[in-house]
C-alpha positions as CSV (number, residue, x, y, z in Angstrom):
1,X,-101.8,-53.3,115.4
2,X,-104.5,-54.9,113.3
3,X,-107.2,-56.6,115.4
4,X,-108.5,-59.9,114.3
5,X,-111.9,-61.5,114.2
6,X,-111.4,-62.5,117.9
7,X,-112.1,-58.9,118.9
8,X,-115.5,-58.9,117.2
9,X,-117.3,-60.2,120.3
10,X,-120.6,-58.8,119.2
11,X,-120.5,-61.0,116.1
12,X,-120.7,-64.1,118.2
13,X,-123.8,-62.7,120.0
14,X,-125.9,-62.9,116.8
15,X,-127.6,-66.0,117.9
16,X,-130.1,-66.0,115.0
17,X,-127.4,-65.6,112.3
18,X,-127.9,-68.2,109.6
19,X,-125.3,-67.2,107.0
20,X,-121.8,-65.8,107.6
21,X,-119.4,-65.1,104.7
22,X,-116.1,-63.7,106.1
23,X,-113.7,-64.4,103.2
24,X,-110.9,-62.7,101.4
25,X,-109.6,-60.7,104.4
26,X,-106.1,-60.4,105.8
27,X,-105.7,-62.1,109.2
28,X,-102.4,-63.8,108.5
29,X,-101.2,-65.6,111.6
30,X,-104.6,-65.4,113.4
31,X,-106.6,-68.5,114.3
32,X,-110.3,-69.1,113.8
33,X,-111.8,-68.2,117.2
34,X,-113.4,-71.0,119.2
35,X,-116.3,-68.7,119.9
36,X,-117.5,-69.4,116.3
37,X,-119.3,-72.4,117.9
38,X,-121.8,-70.0,119.6
39,X,-123.5,-69.3,116.3
40,X,-125.7,-72.3,116.7
41,X,-128.1,-71.4,113.9
42,X,-125.5,-71.0,111.1
43,X,-126.3,-72.9,107.9
44,X,-123.7,-71.3,105.7
45,X,-120.1,-70.5,106.9
46,X,-117.4,-69.3,104.6
47,X,-114.1,-68.3,106.1
48,X,-112.0,-69.0,103.0
49,X,-108.9,-67.0,101.9
50,X,-108.3,-65.2,105.2
51,X,-104.8,-66.3,106.1
52,X,-106.0,-68.1,109.1
53,X,-103.5,-70.6,110.5
54,X,-103.2,-73.4,113.1
55,X,-105.8,-75.9,114.2
56,X,-109.4,-75.8,113.2
57,X,-111.3,-75.2,116.4
58,X,-113.7,-77.9,117.8
59,X,-116.3,-75.2,118.1
60,X,-117.2,-75.7,114.4
61,X,-118.4,-79.2,115.3
62,X,-121.2,-77.5,117.3
63,X,-122.7,-75.9,114.2
64,X,-125.0,-78.9,113.6
65,X,-127.3,-77.0,111.2
66,X,-124.5,-76.2,108.7
67,X,-125.2,-77.2,105.1
68,X,-122.1,-75.4,103.6
69,X,-118.7,-75.2,105.3
70,X,-115.8,-73.5,103.4
71,X,-112.5,-73.2,105.2
72,X,-110.4,-73.4,102.0
73,X,-107.2,-71.6,101.1
74,X,-106.0,-70.8,104.6
75,X,-103.1,-72.3,106.5
76,X,-105.1,-74.6,108.6
77,X,-104.6,-78.1,109.9
78,X,-106.8,-80.8,111.4
79,X,-105.1,-83.0,114.0
80,X,-106.9,-82.6,117.3
81,X,-109.8,-82.5,116.8
82,X,-109.4,-84.8,113.9
83,X,-111.7,-85.2,111.0
84,X,-114.0,-87.6,112.8
85,X,-114.5,-85.3,115.8
86,X,-115.1,-82.3,113.6
87,X,-117.7,-83.6,111.2
88,X,-119.5,-86.4,113.0
89,X,-122.2,-84.0,114.2
90,X,-122.5,-82.1,110.9
91,X,-125.0,-84.5,109.4
92,X,-126.8,-81.9,107.5
93,X,-123.7,-80.8,105.6
94,X,-124.1,-80.7,101.8
95,X,-120.9,-78.9,100.7
96,X,-117.5,-79.3,102.2
97,X,-114.6,-77.1,100.9
98,X,-111.3,-77.9,102.7
99,X,-108.8,-77.0,100.0
100,X,-105.3,-76.6,101.4
101,X,-106.2,-77.8,104.9
102,X,-103.5,-80.1,106.1
103,X,-105.2,-83.5,106.6
104,X,-102.0,-85.5,106.7
105,X,-103.0,-86.9,110.1
106,X,-105.8,-88.9,108.3
107,X,-104.2,-92.3,107.6
108,X,-104.9,-94.4,104.5
109,X,-108.5,-94.3,103.4
110,X,-109.9,-93.6,106.8
111,X,-111.1,-90.2,105.6
112,X,-113.5,-91.9,103.2
113,X,-115.1,-93.8,106.0
114,X,-115.5,-90.7,108.1
115,X,-117.1,-88.7,105.3
116,X,-119.4,-91.4,104.1
117,X,-120.7,-92.3,107.6
118,X,-121.1,-88.7,108.9
119,X,-122.1,-86.7,105.8
120,X,-124.8,-88.8,104.0
121,X,-126.2,-85.7,102.1
122,X,-122.9,-84.5,100.7
123,X,-123.1,-83.0,97.2
124,X,-119.7,-81.2,97.0
125,X,-116.5,-82.6,98.3
126,X,-113.4,-80.4,97.6
127,X,-110.1,-81.5,99.2
128,X,-107.6,-80.0,96.9
129,X,-103.9,-80.1,98.1
130,X,-104.7,-81.5,101.6
131,X,-102.0,-84.2,101.8
132,X,-104.6,-86.9,102.0
133,X,-103.5,-90.4,101.2
134,X,-105.3,-93.2,99.5
135,X,-106.7,-95.6,98.5
136,X,-110.2,-94.4,97.8
137,X,-112.5,-96.7,99.8
138,X,-115.6,-98.1,98.3
139,X,-117.6,-96.8,101.2
140,X,-117.8,-93.5,99.3
141,X,-120.4,-95.2,97.2
142,X,-122.9,-94.2,99.9
143,X,-122.7,-90.6,98.7
144,X,-125.4,-91.0,96.2
145,X,-126.1,-87.3,96.0
146,X,-122.5,-86.3,95.2
147,X,-122.1,-83.8,92.4
148,X,-118.6,-82.4,92.7
149,X,-115.5,-84.4,93.6
150,X,-112.2,-82.6,93.8
151,X,-109.2,-84.5,95.1
152,X,-106.3,-82.9,93.1
153,X,-102.8,-82.8,94.5
154,X,-103.3,-85.6,97.0
155,X,-101.5,-88.9,97.5
156,X,-104.2,-91.4,96.4
157,X,-102.0,-93.8,94.6
158,X,-105.0,-96.0,93.7
159,X,-107.3,-96.8,90.8
160,X,-110.4,-94.7,90.1
161,X,-113.3,-96.7,91.6
162,X,-115.8,-98.1,89.1
163,X,-118.6,-97.1,91.4
164,X,-118.0,-93.5,90.5
165,X,-120.0,-94.3,87.4
166,X,-123.1,-94.8,89.6
167,X,-123.0,-91.2,90.8
168,X,-125.9,-90.1,88.5
169,X,-125.7,-86.4,89.7
170,X,-121.9,-86.0,89.1
171,X,-121.0,-82.8,87.3
172,X,-117.3,-82.4,88.1
173,X,-114.6,-84.9,88.7
174,X,-111.1,-83.5,89.1
175,X,-108.3,-85.9,90.1
176,X,-105.2,-84.3,88.7
177,X,-101.7,-85.0,90.1
178,X,-102.7,-87.6,92.7
179,X,-100.9,-90.7,91.5
180,X,-103.8,-92.6,90.0
181,X,-103.1,-96.0,88.5
182,X,-104.9,-98.9,86.9
183,X,-107.5,-98.5,84.2
184,X,-109.9,-95.6,84.2
185,X,-113.6,-96.9,84.1
186,X,-114.9,-95.5,80.7
187,X,-118.5,-95.6,82.0
188,X,-117.7,-92.5,84.1
189,X,-117.3,-90.3,81.0
190,X,-120.7,-91.4,79.9
191,X,-122.5,-90.0,82.9
192,X,-125.2,-87.7,81.4
193,X,-124.8,-84.9,83.9
194,X,-121.0,-84.7,83.7
195,X,-119.4,-81.4,82.7
196,X,-115.8,-81.6,83.8
197,X,-113.3,-84.5,83.9
198,X,-109.7,-83.5,84.8
199,X,-107.1,-86.3,85.2
200,X,-104.1,-84.2,84.3
201,X,-100.7,-85.6,85.2
202,X,-101.4,-89.2,86.3
203,X,-98.8,-91.0,84.2
204,X,-99.7,-94.5,85.6
205,X,-103.4,-94.2,84.7
206,X,-104.4,-96.1,81.6
207,X,-107.6,-95.9,79.6
208,X,-109.3,-95.2,76.3
209,X,-112.2,-93.0,75.3
210,X,-115.6,-94.6,75.1
211,X,-118.4,-93.7,72.6
212,X,-120.0,-90.5,73.9
213,X,-123.7,-90.3,74.6
214,X,-125.9,-88.4,72.2
215,X,-127.0,-85.9,74.8
216,X,-123.8,-85.2,76.8
217,X,-123.0,-82.0,78.7
218,X,-119.3,-82.5,78.9
219,X,-117.5,-79.1,78.6
220,X,-113.9,-80.0,79.8
221,X,-112.0,-83.2,79.3
222,X,-108.3,-83.1,80.3
223,X,-106.4,-86.3,80.0
224,X,-103.0,-84.8,79.3
225,X,-99.9,-86.5,80.7
226,X,-101.7,-89.8,81.3
227,X,-101.3,-93.2,79.7
228,X,-104.6,-93.0,77.8
229,X,-104.5,-94.5,74.3
230,X,-106.7,-95.4,71.4
231,X,-108.7,-93.7,68.6
232,X,-110.6,-90.5,69.1
233,X,-114.3,-91.6,68.9
234,X,-116.4,-90.1,66.1
235,X,-119.1,-89.6,68.7
236,X,-117.1,-86.7,70.2
237,X,-119.3,-84.7,67.8
238,X,-122.2,-85.4,70.1
239,X,-120.7,-83.1,72.8
240,X,-122.2,-79.9,71.7
241,X,-121.2,-78.1,74.9
242,X,-117.5,-79.2,74.7
243,X,-115.1,-76.2,75.0
244,X,-111.9,-77.7,76.2
245,X,-110.3,-81.1,75.4
246,X,-106.7,-82.2,75.9
247,X,-106.2,-85.8,74.7
248,X,-102.8,-87.6,74.7
249,X,-103.0,-89.6,71.4
250,X,-99.5,-90.9,72.0
251,X,-99.7,-91.0,75.8
252,X,-97.8,-87.9,76.8
253,X,-98.8,-84.7,75.0
254,X,-96.7,-81.6,74.8
255,X,-97.4,-79.1,77.6
256,X,-96.5,-75.5,76.8
257,X,-98.3,-73.5,79.5
258,X,-101.1,-72.0,77.4
259,X,-104.0,-71.3,79.7
260,X,-106.8,-72.5,77.4
261,X,-105.7,-75.3,75.0
262,X,-109.2,-76.3,74.0
263,X,-108.2,-79.0,71.6
264,X,-104.8,-80.6,71.6
265,X,-103.6,-83.8,70.1
266,X,-100.1,-85.2,69.9
267,X,-99.0,-88.1,67.8
268,X,-96.2,-90.3,66.4
269,X,-95.4,-91.0,62.8
270,X,-96.8,-94.6,62.9
271,X,-100.2,-93.3,64.0
272,X,-100.6,-90.4,61.6
273,X,-102.9,-92.1,59.1
274,X,-105.1,-93.5,61.8
275,X,-105.2,-90.1,63.4
276,X,-106.1,-88.3,60.2
277,X,-108.9,-90.8,59.5
278,X,-110.3,-90.2,63.0
279,X,-110.2,-86.4,62.5
280,X,-111.8,-86.5,59.1
281,X,-114.7,-88.7,60.3
282,X,-115.5,-86.7,63.4
283,X,-118.5,-84.4,63.3
284,X,-116.5,-81.3,64.4
285,X,-119.2,-79.0,63.1
286,X,-121.3,-80.0,66.1
287,X,-118.7,-78.7,68.6
288,X,-120.0,-75.1,68.3
289,X,-118.3,-73.9,71.5
290,X,-114.7,-74.7,70.5
291,X,-112.5,-71.6,70.5
292,X,-109.0,-73.0,70.2
293,X,-107.7,-75.9,68.2
294,X,-104.1,-77.0,68.5
295,X,-102.8,-79.7,66.2
296,X,-99.1,-79.1,66.7
297,X,-96.8,-80.9,66.3
298,X,-98.3,-83.9,64.6
299,X,-96.4,-84.6,61.3
300,X,-99.6,-83.8,59.5
301,X,-99.6,-83.1,55.7
302,X,-102.2,-81.6,53.4
303,X,-104.5,-84.5,53.8
304,X,-106.5,-82.7,56.5
305,X,-109.6,-80.8,55.5
306,X,-109.6,-77.5,57.3
307,X,-113.3,-77.1,56.5
308,X,-113.8,-79.4,59.5
309,X,-112.8,-76.5,61.7
310,X,-115.2,-73.8,60.3
311,X,-116.6,-73.3,63.8
312,X,-118.6,-70.2,64.8
313,X,-116.5,-69.4,68.0
314,X,-113.1,-70.4,66.7
315,X,-110.4,-67.9,67.7
316,X,-107.1,-69.7,67.1
317,X,-106.0,-72.6,65.0
318,X,-102.4,-73.8,65.5
319,X,-101.0,-76.0,62.8
320,X,-97.4,-75.3,63.5
321,X,-94.5,-77.9,63.3
322,X,-96.3,-80.2,60.9
323,X,-95.3,-81.3,57.3
324,X,-97.6,-79.3,55.1
325,X,-96.0,-79.1,51.6
326,X,-99.0,-78.5,49.4
327,X,-102.1,-76.3,49.4
328,X,-104.5,-77.0,52.2
329,X,-108.1,-77.6,51.6
330,X,-110.1,-74.4,51.9
331,X,-112.3,-73.3,54.8
332,X,-116.0,-73.3,54.2
333,X,-118.1,-70.5,55.7
334,X,-114.9,-68.6,56.6
335,X,-116.9,-65.5,57.4
336,X,-118.2,-67.1,60.6
337,X,-114.7,-67.2,62.1
338,X,-113.8,-64.8,64.9
339,X,-110.2,-63.6,65.1
340,X,-108.9,-66.8,63.6
341,X,-105.2,-67.3,63.8
342,X,-103.7,-70.0,61.5
343,X,-100.2,-70.8,62.3
344,X,-98.6,-73.3,60.0
345,X,-95.1,-74.1,58.8
346,X,-95.2,-75.1,55.2
347,X,-92.2,-77.2,54.0
348,X,-90.3,-75.7,51.0
């Protein structure tokens, strides 16, 4: 019979231990031993992906020097002790990863109050698929050092707070599949440090794209299956680091399971001319990191200049299911393309 971490008694006698990474093991059905609380000098604790189950032990609350706590991707729950009891003494914590921890016992937005009052130095908050409910309380505005917010697959059912735009260190905001509603504050996308915005599958969330800053670091922008609308800003050409963008021009784009759809637009016939004008006026040549461009299906005709997509890292260009009936404009600098695949259906 396989012995668990409980039998490693000598481990918990290492009183000077400051960092413990015990991840990616197979202790399915085992619980995190309460003796973990004896490691009083721990600053870094990673017990992710071990198959641990049951209640998170109160002993972890004794590790008051922790700056990083990662219990993600196990089968854990937090009821007694609750979130307040667990983190109220962890005031030095900077990174909290609780992905897949069952936090359903936390009612409404109480979790926001607990985190904002107990963890003032928090930089990374990852609560993916935790059964949390909303709304997002404005007390989270106190987390002025926050850099990463991940609340995907929760039950927020609330607007995205405008105060998120005040997080000047924000690099990643992922809020997919969590029932967002209202209008997305466009100022958030203009945060100069921002690299990732993922709002996938929030059908009630409205918004439009703002003008992008001249020196933006945005790499990923996923707005698919939302109710965003409006014209693609010409200033998207400012985002030289951009590598993945999924924009619903007509509100609900086609989803086909491709893992890296780096540019995707969908459209309706009435918007085609406006869409083509937007594409033609955009400085695509600045988006040097784009690798995949998907313009299917959009009812496009030969009016689009393919030279716009002569990008150094372009690997695939999908023009399928459009209405091309005449010769397309030629690529310029075609020798720079890498394994380019052009898929088009030309009408007879």
